[in-house]
N, C-alpha and C positions, 0 to 999 in steps of 0.2 A: 491507558497511555496518557501521560501528562507532559507538558513542556514547562520548563522553568526559565524565566527571562531574567537575565542579570543586567543591571544598569551599568553604564560606563563608569560611574563614580566608584562602584564596588568591584570593578574588573581587575583581577590580579593576573597580570600577564606572565608572571613567573611560573604559573601553573598551567598545564594544558587545558584547553577547552574541549570537553567531551560532551557530545550530544548523543543520547541513546534514543532510538526510535524502534518500535516493534510493530509487527502486524501479526494477526492470526488468520489462518485460512481454514475454511470448513468445506469438505468435499464429500459427497455421498457415493462415490464410485462412478460418477458420470463425468462428462467434460465440464460441467458447471461447477464453479468454485465461488464461494462467498468470502470476500476479503474484508476483515474488520480492522479498520485503521484507528480504533479508539475514538479519541476526541474529533477525528476528522471524518467519521462516518464509515459506512460500508459501501462496497460496490461488488458487482458480479463480473466474473470473466467466464466466457463460455465459447465453445466452438460453434461454427455455423451449422445449420441444420443439415446441409449437404454432407457434412463430415461426421454426423452423429450427435451433434450438440442440439441445443434448443434455440440458439441465436439470441438469447436474452441479454447478452452483453458482449463487449469486445472480446476478441480472442486474447490469450496471454501474450502472443507476439505483438498484437496491436497495442496492448498496454505498455509493454517494454519499449516499443518504438515511440509511443507517445511520451513516455518519460524522458527519452533522449532528445526530444524536440525542444 
């Protein structure tokens, strides 16, 4: 995943500005998922041990709520 920065001198406002970002997620059938953000690194989401996860990372709900913060 890469990001291209456009300077204001070369900015053509007659064309829409489109930013594409992508993530890939790997899961081996458990509650633990490894999220790859490309140039931004990787992180783990997981359920708490009490719910069958390993507790190695925040739950998916915690990640979504953190993104909204």
